[in-house]
C-alpha positions in Angstrom: 18.3 -4.6 -21.0 17.5 -8.4 -21.3 14.6 -8.1 -20.7 11.6 -8.2 -22.9 13.9 -8.2 -26.0 13.3 -10.0 -29.4 16.6 -9.0 -30.5 20.2 -10.5 -28.9 22.1 -8.1 -27.1 25.7 -8.8 -27.0 27.7 -9.6 -23.7 29.9 -6.7 -24.0 27.0 -4.3 -24.0 24.8 -6.0 -21.3 28.2 -5.7 -19.2 28.2 -2.0 -19.8 25.2 -1.2 -19.2 24.5 -3.7 -15.6 28.1 -1.7 -14.4 29.8 -5.4 -14.5 32.6 -7.1 -16.1 31.9 -9.8 -18.9 32.8 -12.8 -16.3 30.6 -11.7 -14.2 27.7 -11.5 -16.4 28.7 -14.9 -18.0 28.3 -16.6 -14.4 25.3 -14.8 -13.8 23.8 -15.9 -16.9 24.5 -19.3 -15.9 23.2 -18.9 -12.7 19.6 -17.6 -13.8 19.5 -20.7 -16.3 20.2 -22.8 -13.8 16.7 -20.9 -11.6 14.7 -21.7 -14.8 15.4 -18.4 -16.7 15.0 -19.6 -20.4 18.3 -17.1 -21.6 19.1 -17.9 -24.9 22.2 -17.3 -27.1 25.7 -17.4 -27.3 28.7 -15.2 -26.3 29.5 -14.2 -29.8 26.0 -13.9 -31.1 24.2 -12.4 -27.9 21.2 -12.7 -25.6 17.7 -12.6 -25.2 15.9 -13.7 -22.2 12.7 -14.8 -23.0 9.2 -14.0 -20.8 8.2 -15.5 -18.4 10.4 -15.6 -15.6 10.4 -14.3 -12.4 12.8 -14.1 -9.9 11.8 -16.0 -6.6 11.2 -13.7 -3.4 14.1 -13.4 -0.7 12.4 -15.2 2.5 14.0 -15.0 5.6 13.2 -16.8 8.9 12.8 -14.7 11.9 16.1 -15.0 13.4 17.9 -14.6 10.2 15.7 -11.0 9.7 16.8 -9.9 13.1 20.4 -10.9 12.5 20.3 -9.1 9.8 19.0 -5.7 11.5 21.1 -6.2 14.2 24.3 -6.3 12.0 23.2 -3.2 10.0 22.8 -1.3 13.2 25.8 -2.6 14.6 27.8 -1.0 11.0 26.1 1.6 11.3 27.2 2.5 14.9 
């Protein structure tokens, strides 16, 4: 996987491992970079995620949690 590697992993290999399209992979890499992840590489060379990046936890308000719970109950019912 992309994490904690020193050797670049190609885009097609990453996409295959993650079960996503190459287009989605490139879009996700850009998103990670805008969130501060130190992802280095190029489409033809491969990618490396440098250590030290963690995603922020998801934070929901009480109203949002209630909506999520009610929505999931509605869907399962």
